[in-house]
N, C-alpha and C positions, 0 to 999 in steps of 0.2 A: 299368564302365558301369552295371551293375545297382545297385551300391552308390550311385553318384552320383544315379541316378534316385530312389532311396529317400530319400537325404539331402535332395534338393531338394524332394520332395513333403512331407517331414516339416517342413522349415524354413518352408514357407508364405510365403516371401519373393518378392514379385513380380519384383523386379529380378534376383535370382539365377535364378529360374525362366526368365525370358526370355533371360537371357544364356546359360544352359546350352542351351536349345533352339535358339538361334541358332547356337551353336558346332557342334552336331551336325546342323544342318540339318533338325531335326525327325525324324531317323531313329532310331527306337527299336526297330528290328527285333531287336537283340541282347538286348532286355530282356523280362523277364516282368512284365507289367502287370496290375494289378487294375482293375476298372471305376472305382473311386474315384480311383486314381492317374491313369488316363487322362483322366477328366473334369476333374480339377484342372489337368493340364498343358494341356488344350485351352482352358481359361478364360484362360490367360495367354500364349497363342501364336497370333498372327493367321494364320500360315501353316499348311500341312498337316502332319500328324503321320503317320509311316509305322510301322505296327504289324504284327508277326508274330503272327497270331491263334493259331497252334498252340503258341506259347510263352507266350501270355498266358492269364490266368484270367478271360477274358470269355466268358460262357456264353450259350446261346440264350435264357435267361430275361431277359437284359439288352438284347435287341434293340430293344424299344420305346423305351427311353431313348436308344439310339444313333441312331435315325433322324434326328432334327434335326441331328445332328453329322456325318452321313456326308460332307457336302461337304468336311469338313476332315480326313478320315481316309483315308489310303491303306492299304487292307487287303491284306496279303500272306498267302498260304497259308490261305485260308479253307477250312474243311471243307465237304463237300457238305451235311452236316446243318445247319450254320449258315446256308448259302446258302438251303436250302429253308425254314428258319424265317424268314429275312429277307424272302424274296419273299412268303411268306404274310402276314407282318405288314404289309408294304407294301400288299398287296392289300386288307387290311382297311381301310386308311386311304383307298383309292381315290385316292391322291395321285400324279399323274404326276411331280411335282417330286422325290418320294422315289425314283422309278425312275431319273431322271437322276442323282441323287446317288449311288445304289448303283452304277450303271454307271461313273461317273467314279471312284468309290472302288476298284472292282475292275478297272479298265482294260478295261471292257466284257466281263469274263469271268464267265459264269454256269456254275458247275461243280456238276452234279447227279449225277455219276458214282456208280454202285452204289446209288442210292436207288430205293426202291419208291414211285412217285408215285401218289397217289389223285386223285380228281376235283377236290378242293379245291386240291391242289398244281398240277394242270394248269391250273386257272382262274387261279391266281396267276402261273404261268409265261406264260400267254397275255397277262395284263395287262402283264407286263414287256416282252414282245415287241411288244405294240401301241404302247407308249410309248417304245420304245428303237430305236436305229439302230446297225447295225454290231456287233450282239451276237455274241460268241464263246461258243457254247453247247456244253457237254460233256455228252452223254447216253450215254457209254460204259457198258454193262452196267446201264442204267437201265430199270426196269420201268414201262411206261406202259399204262394200261387201253386195251383195243381201241377203245372208242368215242371216245377223246380224240385219236387220231393225226391225223385229218383236219383238225381245228380248229387243231392245231399246224402242220401242213403248210402251211396257208394263210397262216401268219405268217412263214414262213421267208425271205420277201423282206427281212425286217429283220435277218436273221442273216448275218454275214459269214463265219463259220467254224463248221461243224457237225461235231462228233465223235460217231460212233455205232459200236457194235459191228455185226458183220455180220448178226446176227439182226434187230436193230432196223432196219438198212438195208433188209433184204428187206421188212420190214413197211411201211416208208415207200414203197418202190418199188411194192408192190401197192396201197397207198393212193392213189398217183398215178393209177392206172387208174380207181379208183372215184370220184375227185374230180370235182365238177361243173366245175371249172376245170382240166381235165386238163393242158393244155399249159402253163398258167401255173404249176401246181403242180410239174410236172416241171422246168421251167426254174429255179424258186426252189430246189428241192431240189438240183439239180446245181450251181447257183451257190454255195449254202451249203457243199456238199461240195468246193468248189473243183474241180469237174468230175472228181473221182476217186471211182470206185465200187470200193471195196476190200473184197472178200469173202474175203480171206486170213486166216490165223491171226494176222497182226499186228493185226487188229481183233477178235480172238476171245479172246485170253489175258487173263484177269482176274487181275491180279497179287495182288489181295487174297485169292484162293483158291489161288494157286500151282499151278493145273492148266491144261492145254491142252484145248481142245475137239477132238473127232475131226473128220475132213474133213467139210465142209458138203456135203450132198447137194442139188444144184440140180436141181429137177424141170424138165421142159420148160416148164411153166407159168411158173416163175420166170424162165427165160431169155427167154420171150416178153415178159414184163413189162419185163425189163431192156432188151430191144431196143426196146420201145415207148417207154420213157422217153428213151433215147438218140436215137431217130429223131424224137421230137417237138420237139427243140430244134435250133438252128442251129449250136451250138458242138460241137467234138469233146470226147471224154472219155477218161480213162484207166480201163481196166477190168482189175482184178486178180482172177484166178481161181485163184491158187495155193492149195493146201490145199482145193480143192473137188473134189467128185466130180460130173462133168457127163455126163448121158446123151447119146447121139448125137443124139437128137431135139432136145435142148436146144441143142446146137452148131449144128444146122441153123437155128434161130431167130437165132443170133448172127451168122451169115454175112450177114444183111441189113444189119447196121450196122458191119461190120468196117472199112469205108472211113472211118468217123468215129471210130475207136477206136485208142488206143495200148494194145495188149494185153500184159499180163504173165500168163503161164500156165506150167504145168509142161511138161516134155518130153513126157510121155504125152498131155497135152491137145493140144500142138502136133502130135504124130503123128496123133492123132484128126482134127484139123482138116485135115491134109494128105491123109489118106485120103478125106476128104469133098470135096476139091477136084474130083476127077474124077467128079462125079455130075451127071447130066443132060446137056443138049445141049452141043455144043462151045462155044457162046457163053456158057452158064452156067458151064462149067468155067473159061473165061478170066476171067470176072467174079470168080469166087471166088478164083482165083489172084492176081489184081491186088489184091483186097480184103485177103486174108491177108498178102500182101507188105507192103502199107501198114501193117497193124496191128502186125506183129512188129518192124518197123524194120530196123536195119542189122546185127544179129547174130542168127544162128540156131545154137542149141546143141541137137543131138540126140544127144549122146554118151551111151553106155550104154543106148541103146534099140535094139531089133532092127529093122533096116530090110530088109524083103523087096522083091521085085521091084515089087509094087504101090505100096508106099510110096515107092520110088525114082522110079517113074514120076510120082507126084504131086509129089514134090520137084522133079523136072525141070521140070514145068509151072510150079510156083511160081517156080523160078529164071529161067525164060524171061521171065516178066513182072515180075520184080523189078527195081528201079532200081539194084540193086547192094548187096553186103554187105561189111562190113568183115571179118567172119569167119564161116566155116561150119565148125562142129565136128561131124564125123561119126566121131569116134574111138570104139572099143569098140562098133561097131554090127553086127558080124558080116557086114561087106560082102564080097562076092565079086566077081570080075571081071565076072560076068554082071550083078550088081546095078548095077555102075558104068556100064554101057553107056548107059542113058538120061541119065545125069548129065553125061557127057563134053562134049556141045556147049554146056553152060551153066556150066561151072566157071569161065569167065573173068569171071563176075559177082561173084566174091569176091576179096578181097585176100589173106586168110589162109585156107588150106584145111588142115584137120586130118583126115587119113585114117589116123592111127596105130592100132595094135592092132586090125587087121582081118584078113581072109583074102585079101588081094590078092596075086596071084602076079606073076612077072616080066612076063607078058603084059599084065596090067592096068596094071602100073607103067609099061610102055613107052607105053601109050596116054595115060596121065596126063602123061608126059614130053613127048610130042608136043603135047598140048593146051597145056601150060604154055609151050612154045617158040613156039606160034602166037599168043600174046598178051603184052602188057606189063603187064596189070592184076594178075596173080597175083604176089604178092611172096614168099609163104612157103607151102611145102607140107610137111607132116609125114607121113612114110611109114614111120617106124620101127615095129618089131614087127609086120611082116607076113610073108607066106610067100614072100619074095624071096631068091633065091640070088645073083644077079648085080647088084652095086651099083656097079660101076666107072663106069657111065654118069652117075651122079649126083655122084660125087666131084669136088670143085672147083666145083660149082654151088651158090652160096650160097643159092639159093632153096629148095633141098631140105634137109630135116632127116632124115637117115637114118644109122643105124649098126647 
């Protein structure tokens, strides 16, 4: 293919050029092109030409000459540096037409990842957003001056998909609070993020550096702002706190919005939240239990965490107001017969119950057996590796996994 492109461009025969481009459908992504070759091919092909810019020898210095041709180029794998230079060049022209051409050429994708943007870059980006619709904007690990965030925030209504790392996400969230159009800014931000607030390491690992960030420390002030943003809009959101260190005071702020959240958190964070359920009046405890149940969904995994009597009491209240679980995993939790007591009236809320690798004796196991027999909802109970000596009762009962 590469040799054919070079032969066609050297031959300078219009019919041969048109025939070749028609046969390949204008797809030149497997070829390394110079600016001169690309310009020649575009002169003799009415349709679009698809180019892999990382294979081609078209540099940022050629951008000005490319602008009038953007309508006819489908640009694949543009580097963030090239995109930054392109939007700056377009901003210099003040031409909305070039904005439309760029977005069509890149399938609405503006990738500025890992770039350090200055005020001029941000002005150019604002120009793109002002004259574009449905922009997919990638700002992962992008450095943006403090004073530029709010003006970008107010244009996110034109962004259909926003990708940011967790540090920049936190900055945007705090910016929502200070914005003059607080509610509108929060709604635009959440919509651009597709209602996902991801503060985990999945939005923190910069592959260009090959290193991972340590856990993100969320201050109570951060959690208050997160809650404010979620509370200010009518839609629900997905909140991911994996790989975060959250203070108890911060979790208190989050309780106010848990009924509007699908929560993804670590086992330790879930245990923290459970211990905070039984705080305040009885009415408040019930409200918290209902909210947490709604937030965590149908599976609860507390395996390999230590559950004491207080934690089990909170878990019991949580289960009481839960709509039902597909699985409750309490394996390796150092559970004793005494810890189990508050849980027994509510175990029917789960279909699969894992109590393996604990310190449950025959006495506790008998109580579990009686509970299971009193309901039809529990399908599987795992009781292996406990302190039980008499297992004849469970043999032949397919609901129990015990050996």
